[in-house]
N, C-alpha and C positions, 0 to 999 in steps of 0.2 A: 809499308803503309800501316800506320797505327790505327787501332780501333779504340775509339773513345769509350771509356767506361761511364755508364750513366751515373749521375750523382745519386747517392742513396736518398730514399724518401724518408723523411723524418716520421717516425711512428707517433701516432697520437698517444699522449700519456694515458696510462691505464686508469688513473683517477678521473680523467676527463671522460673516457668512454663509460666508466661506471656511472658518473653523474648524468650523462646523456641518457643512458639506459633507464636509470631511475626516474628521470624527468619524463621520458617517453612513456614509462609504465603508468605514472601518475596521470598523465594527460590523455592517454589512449585507453586505459583500462578503467572503466567507471567504478568497479569495485575497489580498486586501489585508491582512486581519488576519494571515494566516500570514506574509506577507512582512514585516510590522512585527515580529511575534514573532521571526522568524529574525534580523532586524537587532538586536533587543534582546538576544537570547540570545547571539549571536556577539560583540556588543560587550561584554557583561558578562563573558563567559568570557575574552575577550582582555584585558580590564582585570585580571582576577584573575591571568592568566598573566604579564602584564607586571610585576605587583607581587609575584611570587613565591609566590602562594597555591596554585598547582597544581604537581604533581610533574613536569610536563613542559611543553614549549612548545605552547600552543594557537595555532597559526598556520595559514596557508593550506596549507602542506605537510601538516600533520597533518589538517586538515579534508578535504583531497583524498584522503588515504589511507583515511579512514573511509568513503568512498563505497563501498568494497568490501562493507560491510554494508547499504548503501542499496539495492543492486541487488535482492536477494531480497525485502526488505521492500516495495519499491515494486511489484514484480511481483505479489506476493500481495495488496497493497493494491488493485491494479487488478482482481485476481480477485474480491475482495470487493465492489468497486464494481459490477462487472457483475451479480453475484448479487443484491446488495441493491437495486439500481436496478430489478430485475425485479419487485419488489413482493411483496405477500402475505407479509410477514415473511421475505423471502428472506435467507438467511445461510448460510455454509458453514464449519462448525466442523472439517471434515475436511481442510482444505488442508495442514496440517502433517503429518498421517498419510499423505496422498498423496505428499508430498515424501519421506517416509521409505521408503514402499513402492516408488515409482518409482525412487528412488535405488538401492535394492538391485537392482532388475531391470536398471537401467542398468549397475550394477557387474558383474553376471553377464555381460551381453552384451559389454561392452567389456573388462572385466578378466579374465574367465575363459573366455568362449567365443570370444574373438578376433575379434569383429565389428569392422568399420571404424567409426571414430568417428562419421561422419555417419549410418550405419545405426543405431548405438546411440542416438544423439540422437533420430532419427526414432521409434525404438521407444519411447523415454521419452515423447515427445509423444503418441503413439498410446495408450499405456497410461494416461497421465494423462487423456486425453480419454475413454477408456472408464470409468475410475473416476468421472470427473465425470458421465458419462452415467447411471451407476447412481444417483447423487444426484438428477440431474434427473428420472429416471424415477419415483423414489419421491415426489418433491415435485410435479412437474408432471403426471404421468400418474396416479399412484395417489392423490395428494392428501394425503400425509403432511405434517405441519408441518415446515418446513425445519429448525427447531431440533432436533427429535427425529430426523429422518431423517439429518442430517449428523452428529449426535452418535453415532448407531448405527454409521454407516460409519466414523467416526473410530476407534472401538474396533476395528472389524473390520480396517481397513487397518493400524492400528498393530500389532495382534496378528500379522497375516500378515507384516509387515515384520520382526518380531522372530524368528519361528520359521522363516522361509524359509532362513536360514543359521545356525541355532542361536545366534542373538543375537550373532553374530560379524560384524565389519565386513569389507569387501572392500578390501584395500589392496595389490593386486598392483602390480608396477612400472608397468604401463600406466596404472593409476588414479593413481598417485603422479605420473607425468609430466604429468597434466592440470593440476597446480598452476601451470604456466607460463601457462595461459590466464587466470589471474586477476591476473597481475602488472600493474604500472603502466606506462603508455606515454605518450609525449609527444603533446599535442594538436596536430593538423595546423595549420599556418600560424602559430598563436599560441603554439606550444609553448615558445618562448624567454621568454615573458612570464608564463606561468601554470604552476603545479605539474603534475607528471605525474598522470594520472588512471587508475584501475583499468580494465583492458581490458574487463571485463564491462560497463561503462557503454556501450561502443560495440558490443559483440557481442551483448548481451542486452537491456539497458534501452532504448536508443534505438530499435532495430528494433521491439520490442514496442510502444513508445509510439507510433510512427508508424502501425503497423498498426491499433492500437486507435483512434487518433484518426481514421483514415479510416473504420473500421467504425462507430464510434459517432457521429461528427460529420458524416460525409459519405455513409454507406451506409444502405440500407434496414433493415438489422439494428438500427442504432442508433435509428432513428425508431420501429420497432416495439417495441424494448425499453423505451424511455422512455414510449411510449404505454401499453404493458401495465402498467408500474410505476405510472403515474399513475392510470389507470382501466381495469382489464382488461375491465369490462363494455362500456364505450364502444369499446374496441379490438376486442372480439369482434364488436360490431355493425358495425364498420368493415371487417370481413373479415380481421382479423389472427388468425393461428393462435396463440392465447394459450399453450396448453400447449407447443407446439413452440418458441415464442420463449423461454419460461421455461426449457425444457430445454436449449436451446442456450447459455443463460447459464451453466448449471452445467458444461456441456461445456467452455466457454471457461475457466472457473476450473480445471478439471482439466488442460487443456493448459498453462496458465500454471504450475500446480504442477509439471508434468513438466519444464518448462524450469528452474524453480528447483531441482529435484532434480539436474539436470545441473550447474548452477552451484555448488551447495553441495558436491557430490561433488568438483568440481575445486578449490574453495576449501580444503577440508580434506584434499585428496589421499587421500580414503577414502570409500567408500560405507558409511555407518553406518546401522544399523537404527533409530536414534533421532534422526536428523539433523533431523527436523522436529517432534519431540515432546519432546526433552530439555528439562529445566527448565520454563520457562513455555510452551514450544512456539512455533510460528510463527503459529498461527491467531489468538490473541487480540491480539498486536501488529498483525497485518494488519487485523483488524476495527477496532481502535482508530485506526489511521492512516486508514482509510477514513472513519470517522465524523468524526475530527478534520479531515479534508480537505473536509468539507462534504457528504458523502453522506448523504441523508436516510434514516433507518432505515425510514421508511414507504414508501420506493420512489419512483422517478420523478425523482429529483434527485441529481446527482453529476457532478463534472468531473474529468478526468484531472489537470489542472494542480493542483487542490486536493490530490489524493492525493500527487502528486509533492512539493509544497511541505511537506506534513505529514510526509512521509518524511524530508526534509532536516532539518526542525525536530527530529524525534525523534532522528535519528542524531547530529546535531551536539550536541544537548543531552546525550545519553548519553555522547558522547565526552568532553565536559567533566567530567561527573560522575565518570567513571572516573579522571580525573586529579586530582580533588579528594579522593575517598575511596579508601582502600586496601582491597584484598582483596574479600571477598564483600559488604562493606558498600556498595560502589559499585553492585553489582547491585540491591540492595534499594532504594537511593535512586533508581535509574533507574525502577523501578516506581512509586515515590512521585511522582516528577516527572511521569511520564506521566499519572497520575491527576489531579494538580494542573492540568496543561494542559487535560485534558478538562473538568474542573469549570469552569475559567476560560472555556473556549469556551462551555459551557452558560450560564454567568452572563451573558456578553456577548450571547448570543442572546436571553435574557430581557430584558435592558436594551434591545436593539434593538426588540423587539416593543412594549415600553411607550412608548419615546420617539419612535420614528419611524413607527410603524404605528397609532397612535391607541389603544394599550392604556391601561388605567387605571393 
């Protein structure tokens, strides 16, 4: 009696497996996807620039100069990350209004009252934290929906910022001199090989990034925050102060908004009552960057690296659009491009679920 030998199973070609792994990484890892999109966008805009389709040179010097706009967007993106990760529909629509109000208070302290710069900055941080605490109290302690609570405080903070100085900006000589804080500087050690970088990257963005990385990735606050955002019932049974943790998330967002207020005041050499709410405001771009960076709107998921890469993608894409379209048309196409990128990210997420996670 003979035993049949099973037919050998053809092994999948190595190149096919590598391609599938690469595709899976792009579709399932938001950081990888954002890195690929940045390369594609920068390469495409560089090609257009080299062939004369843009009104200016899209090169490394130009890209480096545009980082001056990346600093406030990244900081507010981090603020939205912390709030959204806290769960229960966490969101903060008032960050732009807080920037406006804190900027005016900072302008009074440093530009009119003669406070030392460090004292005025500390005041801005404290006031921002207090405004964030009001949001946190309404959401975490009282139980108001975050969307309604922060929309209400958005209108309140915006109104106070407008009436506090009769809708007039504060542009005293002291405030105007702050513009030097946003100039470009040479990068230490490798400055001869790379373009100069806006000073705010080193004085605002990098320190905040390090502190948040330690707090969220290495500290107890981060573990509690992600635990609360993932399952607040389980976190409560584990002994976590759920309302307190969620409230501290909004306080953190307020502190970051206060820092952004100082930065924008220096950038525009003026404390303006609409600095965070003019046009489309700063809140919606910050929320968009956070979601694009992989922060799950349901809470419990989000990485600083994703938000940072999403900021670079948006800033460099917008910088190219401005060179392609003239006047106000460029601004409108920036909004269109932002929406297209978000839709693309959502479609890729859906494709990921169906192909790599067993969906139909």
